[in-house]
C-alpha positions in Angstrom: -19.3 16.6 7.6 -21.8 13.8 7.0 -21.1 11.3 4.2 -23.9 9.2 2.7 -23.6 5.7 1.2 -23.7 6.9 -2.4 -20.9 9.4 -1.9 -18.7 6.7 -0.3 -19.4 4.2 -3.1 -18.7 6.8 -5.8 -15.5 7.9 -4.2 -14.4 4.3 -3.7 -15.0 3.7 -7.4 -12.9 6.8 -8.4 -10.1 5.8 -6.0 -10.2 2.2 -7.1 -10.2 3.3 -10.8 -7.2 5.5 -10.1 -5.3 2.8 -8.3 -6.1 0.2 -11.0 -5.2 2.5 -13.8 -1.9 3.6 -12.2 -1.0 0.1 -11.1 -1.8 -1.4 -14.5 0.5 1.1 -16.2 3.2 0.6 -13.5 2.8 -3.1 -13.8 3.3 -3.1 -17.5 6.3 -0.8 -17.2 7.9 -3.0 -14.5 7.5 -6.0 -16.8 9.3 -4.2 -19.6 12.0 -2.9 -17.3 12.4 -6.3 -15.7 13.0 -7.9 -19.1 15.5 -5.3 -20.1 17.4 -4.6 -16.8 19.1 -7.1 -14.6 18.1 -8.1 -11.0 21.2 -6.3 -9.8 19.8 -3.0 -11.3 16.6 -3.4 -9.3 18.5 -4.4 -6.2 20.6 -1.2 -6.5 17.6 1.1 -6.5 16.0 -1.0 -3.7 19.0 -0.3 -1.5 18.5 3.5 -1.9 14.7 3.6 -1.6 15.0 1.9 1.8 16.1 5.3 3.1 13.9 7.6 1.0 10.8 5.5 2.0 11.6 6.0 5.6 12.0 9.7 5.2 8.7 10.0 3.4 7.0 9.4 6.7 8.2 12.8 7.9 6.7 14.4 4.8 3.3 14.0 6.4 4.3 14.0 10.1 0.9 12.6 10.9 -0.5 16.0 10.3 -2.3 15.0 7.1 -4.4 12.4 8.9 -5.0 14.9 11.7 -6.4 17.4 9.1 -8.8 14.7 7.8 -9.9 13.6 11.3 -10.4 17.2 12.7 -14.1 18.1 12.5 -13.6 21.9 11.8 -10.3 22.1 9.9 -10.0 25.4 8.0 -7.5 27.3 5.8 -5.4 28.3 8.8 -4.9 24.6 9.7 -4.1 23.6 6.1 -1.7 26.5 5.4 0.1 26.0 8.7 0.7 22.4 8.0 1.7 23.1 4.4 4.5 25.5 5.3 5.7 23.4 8.2 5.9 20.2 6.0 7.7 22.0 3.2 10.4 23.3 5.5 10.8 19.8 7.0 11.2 18.3 3.5 13.9 20.7 2.6 15.8 19.9 5.8 15.4 16.1 5.1 16.7 16.5 1.5 19.7 18.4 2.7 20.4 15.6 5.2 20.2 13.0 2.5 22.4 15.0 0.2 25.1 15.2 2.8 24.7 11.6 4.0 24.8 10.1 0.5 28.5 9.2 0.6 28.1 7.6 4.0 25.2 5.4 2.8 27.1 4.4 -0.2 30.1 3.5 2.0 27.7 1.4 4.2 26.8 -0.7 1.2 30.4 -0.7 -0.1 29.3 0.9 -3.4 30.3 4.5 -4.0 28.4 4.6 -7.3 25.2 4.9 -5.1 26.1 8.5 -4.1 24.7 10.4 -7.1 21.7 8.0 -7.3 20.8 8.8 -3.7 21.1 12.6 -4.2 18.8 12.5 -7.3 16.1 10.1 -6.1 15.9 11.9 -2.8 14.4 14.9 -4.6 11.1 13.0 -4.4 11.0 14.0 -0.7 10.9 17.7 -1.6 8.3 17.2 -4.3 6.1 15.1 -1.9 6.2 18.0 0.6 4.5 20.2 -2.0 1.9 17.5 -2.8 1.1 16.2 0.7 -1.5 18.7 1.9 -3.2 18.8 -1.4 -3.8 15.1 -0.9 -5.2 15.7 2.6 -7.6 18.3 1.2 -8.8 15.9 -1.5 -9.3 13.1 1.0 -11.1 15.3 3.5 -13.5 16.7 0.9 -14.0 13.3 -0.8 -12.7 14.6 -4.2 -11.1 11.4 -5.2 -11.7 12.1 -8.9 -8.8 14.5 -8.7 -6.5 11.6 -7.7 -7.5 9.7 -10.8 -6.2 12.3 -13.2 -3.0 13.3 -11.3 -1.9 9.7 -10.5 -2.6 8.4 -14.0 -0.9 11.3 -15.7 2.2 11.0 -13.6 2.3 7.2 -14.1 1.9 7.3 -17.9 4.5 10.1 -18.4 7.0 8.4 -16.2 6.4 5.1 -17.9 7.4 6.6 -21.2 10.6 8.1 -19.7 11.6 4.9 -17.9 11.1 2.6 -20.9 12.9 5.0 -23.3 15.9 5.3 -21.0 16.0 1.6 -20.4 16.1 0.9 -24.2 18.8 3.6 -24.5 21.0 1.6 -22.1 20.8 3.9 -19.1 20.5 0.9 -16.7 19.7 1.8 -13.1 19.1 5.5 -14.1 16.0 4.4 -16.0 14.3 3.4 -12.8 15.5 6.5 -11.0 14.1 8.8 -13.7 10.8 6.9 -13.7 10.3 7.3 -10.0 11.3 11.0 -9.9 9.2 12.0 -12.9 6.2 10.1 -11.6 6.1 12.1 -8.4 6.8 15.4 -10.2 4.0 15.1 -12.8 1.6 13.7 -10.2 2.2 16.8 -8.1 1.9 19.2 -11.0 -1.5 17.8 -12.2 -2.9 17.7 -8.6 -2.0 21.4 -8.1 -3.6 22.3 -11.5 -6.9 20.4 -10.7 -7.4 21.2 -7.0 -8.4 24.8 -6.2 -7.0 25.0 -2.7 -3.8 27.1 -2.3 -1.9 27.9 0.9 -2.8 31.3 2.3 -0.4 33.8 3.8 -1.2 32.7 7.3 0.5 30.5 9.9 -0.4 29.5 13.5 1.9 27.6 15.9 -1.1 27.0 18.1 -3.1 25.3 15.4 0.0 23.2 14.5 0.4 22.2 18.1 -3.2 21.1 18.3 -2.9 19.0 15.2 0.4 17.6 16.2 -1.0 16.5 19.6 -3.0 14.0 17.5 -0.5 13.6 14.7 2.7 12.9 16.5 1.5 9.5 17.7 0.6 8.6 14.1 4.1 9.9 13.0 5.9 7.6 15.4 3.5 4.8 14.5 4.1 5.3 10.8 7.8 5.6 11.3 7.9 2.4 13.3 5.9 0.6 10.6 7.9 2.0 7.7 11.3 1.3 9.3 10.1 -2.2 10.2 8.8 -2.9 6.7 12.0 -1.8 5.1 14.5 -3.1 7.7 14.5 -6.5 6.0 15.5 -4.9 2.7 18.3 -3.0 4.5 19.5 -6.2 6.1 19.3 -8.3 2.9 21.2 -5.6 1.0 23.9 -5.5 3.6 24.3 -9.2 4.4 23.3 -10.8 1.1 23.5 -9.8 -2.6 21.6 -7.2 -4.6 20.1 -10.1 -6.6 18.7 -11.7 -3.3 17.2 -8.3 -2.5 15.8 -8.0 -6.0 14.1 -11.5 -5.8 12.7 -10.7 -2.4 11.3 -7.3 -3.5 10.0 -8.7 -6.8 8.2 -11.4 -4.9 6.5 -8.6 -2.9 5.8 -6.5 -6.0 3.2 -8.6 -7.7 0.9 -9.3 -4.8 1.4 -5.7 -3.4 0.3 -4.3 -6.8 -3.0 -6.1 -6.4 -3.4 -5.3 -2.7 -2.6 -1.7 -3.2 -5.3 -1.2 -5.7 -8.0 -2.5 -3.4 -6.7 -1.8 0.1 -5.5 1.8 -0.6 -8.8 2.6 -2.2 -10.7 1.2 0.8 -8.5 2.8 3.4 -8.5 6.3 1.8 -12.3 6.4 1.5 -12.9 4.5 4.8 -11.1 6.9 7.1 -13.1 10.1 6.3 -16.3 8.0 6.1 -15.7 6.5 9.6 -14.6 9.9 10.9 -18.0 11.4 9.9 -19.7 8.7 12.1 -17.2 8.7 15.0 -19.8 9.5 17.6 -22.1 6.6 16.7 -20.2 3.5 17.9 -22.9 1.0 16.8 -22.8 2.4 13.2 -19.0 2.5 13.3 -18.9 -1.2 14.3 -21.3 -2.1 11.4 -19.2 -0.1 8.9 -15.9 -1.7 10.2 -17.4 -5.1 10.0 -18.7 -4.6 6.5 -15.3 -3.3 5.4 -13.5 -6.4 6.8 -15.9 -8.9 5.3 -16.2 -7.3 1.9 -12.5 -6.5 1.5 -11.6 -10.1 2.4 -14.1 -11.5 0.0 -12.4 -9.6 -2.8 -8.8 -9.9 -1.8 -8.7 -13.6 -0.6 -9.3 -15.2 -4.1 -6.9 -12.8 -5.8 -4.1 -13.6 -3.3 -4.8 -17.4 -3.4 -5.1 -17.4 -7.2 -1.8 -15.6 -7.5 -0.1 -17.9 -5.0 -1.3 -21.1 -6.8 -0.6 -19.8 -10.3 2.7 -18.1 -9.5 5.3 -20.2 -11.5 3.7 -19.7 -15.0 2.8 -16.1 -14.2 6.4 -15.3 -13.3 7.9 -17.1 -16.3 5.5 -15.4 -18.8 5.7 -11.9 -17.3 9.2 -11.6 -16.0 11.0 -14.4 -17.8 12.9 -17.4 -16.4 15.6 -15.3 -14.7 13.0 -14.1 -12.1 11.7 -17.6 -11.1 13.7 -17.5 -7.7 11.1 -14.9 -6.6 8.2 -17.4 -6.6 8.6 -18.7 -3.0 8.7 -15.1 -1.7 5.7 -14.2 -3.8 3.6 -17.0 -2.2 4.6 -15.9 1.3 3.6 -12.3 0.6 0.3 -13.5 -0.9 -0.7 -15.2 2.4 0.4 -12.2 4.4 -1.5 -9.7 2.3 -4.7 -11.8 2.3 -5.3 -10.8 5.9 -4.7 -7.0 5.4 -8.4 -6.1 5.5 -8.4 -6.8 9.2 -5.4 -4.5 9.8 -6.8 -1.7 7.6 -10.3 -1.7 9.0 -9.3 -1.9 12.6 -6.7 0.8 12.4 -8.9 3.2 10.4 -11.7 2.7 13.0 -9.2 3.6 15.8 -8.0 6.7 13.9 -11.6 7.8 13.1 -12.3 7.9 16.8 -9.3 10.0 17.4 -7.5 7.3 19.5 -4.0 7.8 18.1 -2.7 6.9 21.6 -3.9 3.3 21.0 -2.5 3.4 17.5 1.0 4.2 18.8 0.9 1.5 21.5 -0.2 -1.1 18.9 2.6 -0.2 16.6 5.2 -0.5 19.3 4.0 -3.9 20.4 3.9 -5.2 16.8 7.3 -3.9 15.9 9.0 -5.3 19.0 7.7 -8.8 18.2 8.6 -8.3 14.5 12.2 -7.2 15.3 12.7 -10.1 17.6 11.6 -12.5 14.8 13.9 -10.7 12.3 16.9 -11.0 14.7 16.2 -14.7 15.1 16.1 -15.4 11.3 18.4 -12.8 9.7 21.6 -14.9 9.8 19.8 -18.1 8.7 18.6 -17.1 5.2 16.6 -14.6 3.2 13.8 -17.2 3.1 13.8 -17.6 6.9 13.3 -13.8 7.1 10.4 -14.0 4.7 8.7 -16.8 6.7 9.0 -14.7 9.9 6.6 -12.3 8.2 3.8 -15.0 8.5 4.3 -15.3 12.2 4.4 -11.5 12.6 1.2 -11.2 10.5 -0.7 -13.4 12.9 0.4 -11.6 16.0 -0.3 -8.2 14.4 -3.8 -9.2 13.5 -4.5 -10.0 17.2 -2.9 -6.8 18.4 -4.6 -4.5 15.9 -8.0 -5.9 16.8 -7.5 -5.7 20.6 -8.7 -2.0 21.2 -11.9 -2.5 19.2 -13.0 -5.3 21.5 -13.5 -2.5 24.0 -14.2 0.5 21.7 -16.6 -1.2 19.3 -17.5 -4.5 21.0 -16.0 -6.2 18.0 -13.5 -8.9 19.1 -10.7 -10.7 17.1 -12.7 -13.9 17.4 -15.7 -12.3 15.8 -13.6 -10.9 13.1 -12.0 -14.2 12.3 -15.5 -15.9 12.2 -16.6 -13.2 9.8 -13.9 -13.9 7.3 -13.5 -17.6 7.6 -16.0 -18.5 4.9 -14.3 -16.3 2.4 -10.8 -17.7 3.3 -12.2 -21.2 3.1 -13.7 -21.0 -0.4 -10.6 -19.0 -1.6 -8.3 -21.9 -0.5 -10.7 -24.4 -2.1 -10.5 -22.5 -5.4 -6.7 -22.4 -5.2 -6.7 -26.2 -4.7 -8.9 -26.7 -7.8 -6.8 -24.5 -10.1 -3.6 -26.2 -9.0 -4.7 -29.6 -10.3 -4.2 -28.2 -13.9 -0.4 -28.6 -13.4 -0.8 -32.4 -13.7 -1.5 -32.0 -17.4 2.0 -30.4 -17.9 0.6 -27.9 -20.4 2.5 -24.8 -21.6 2.4 -21.7 -19.3 0.0 -19.8 -21.6 -2.4 -22.8 -21.8 -2.2 -23.4 -18.1 -3.1 -19.9 -17.2 -5.8 -19.7 -19.9 -7.5 -22.6 -18.1 -6.6 -21.6 -14.5 -7.9 -18.0 -14.5 -11.5 -18.6 -15.8 -11.7 -21.9 -13.8 -10.8 -20.0 -10.6 -13.4 -17.3 -11.2 -16.1 -19.9 -11.9 -15.2 -22.0 -8.9 -15.1 -19.0 -6.5 -18.4 -17.6 -7.7 -20.0 -21.1 -7.7 -18.8 -21.8 -4.2 -20.1 -18.3 -3.1 -23.6 -19.3 -4.4 -23.5 -22.8 -2.9 -22.4 -21.7 0.5 -24.6 -18.6 0.3 -21.7 -16.2 1.0 -23.4 -12.9 2.1 -20.7 -10.6 0.6 -21.4 -12.0 -2.9 -25.0 -10.9 -2.7 -24.0 -7.6 -1.1 -21.6 -6.8 -4.0 -24.1 -8.0 -6.6 -26.8 -5.6 -5.1 -24.3 -2.7 -5.0 -23.4 -3.3 -8.6 -27.1 -3.3 -9.6 -27.7 -0.1 -7.7 -24.8 1.7 -9.3 -26.0 0.6 -12.8 -29.5 2.0 -12.0 -27.9 5.3 -10.9 -25.8 5.5 -14.0 -28.8 4.9 -16.3 -30.7 7.7 -14.6 
């Protein structure tokens, strides 16, 4: 399967449009719900989703990525994985249903039991959807994601807001999440032609699992590690503390998900198609890191420097305690392109053994940092993410020094100009605070000023990514006119 540049760009645009559309609707809904519901309501759902998020890792079992990476995957491979994953999801749901009272007891809140049992249904629904997603990704049909994701998001938004206004409290969030997954899955099944055949092969499954099990363990480690802070905060501190921490993550992650998920989902099959050409693979990985950072860095720095008025306007004054967490997450997410591009290159070359070793090393360090800070404060735990981020960047880039001849030092040198002008831009927009204007007026000046400063600095310092994106936009316009 050979993928040309135009195909990659078009699919990135569809994937990006899907993420932007879905996240925009989700963002608006979260604003409405945050204004109606209390931080405690959000904290309650966050306690539950710690467990369902971890179990979602088993929905894929690493086999979805194995299907994308395998050169000659056919219906027997896809059908075998579909039936296996669906049975696994049923078992997982049964486990959550039975464990619900124990989890509720762990948090000393027995009202969590029915919430856990209902929201865990998303695991079963995801089992139906998972292989369809792999089929879409492998065949670069990202236009299908646009309709399914947007349909599910809009429908669930209506349900969530209606229930919140009706006084349903925490159940408004539960219904929104469950209906989102269900409608997304339904639309994907109606728009994608692939269906599981009446065939199954343990041999094919074993072959795929020989690659996928390492990704499963890696993903499990990453997901448990990413959610362990929420579990600890929920147990040792209050639901409000957890809500502020999670809300601080939500705003920057909304931005990063649009771009990073779009790039990652298109990048893996594109790199996989060039896995035998290491020189081209290095060039594509380098391009992904530089271009992604150029886009993400100003967004993260802009959000960090403009955080107080944004939070007050969007979420109201009651959410201001989330601002310090938001800034920490902005810095952390700014460097995600290095993680994404390096890991996708490793997966594309079929080196899931490296992937697993990297995850183990990163998580051991991360857990040590968590243990050192968890009894100090929630803020100390958040700051430990910054230290963990730096070590993770070094670890993720290590294999590609050998595999692609692309070292961590080279990668940092590649992104430094983009980071530098993003920080300069942030410093300029922060000077607006000295005028002590209203939040609306402050943002009305900061946002366009930030864009002008960043583009201006790109031109002054002759940032190569600016010209690359400009040329790409011009090419796409020419293609559209034809």
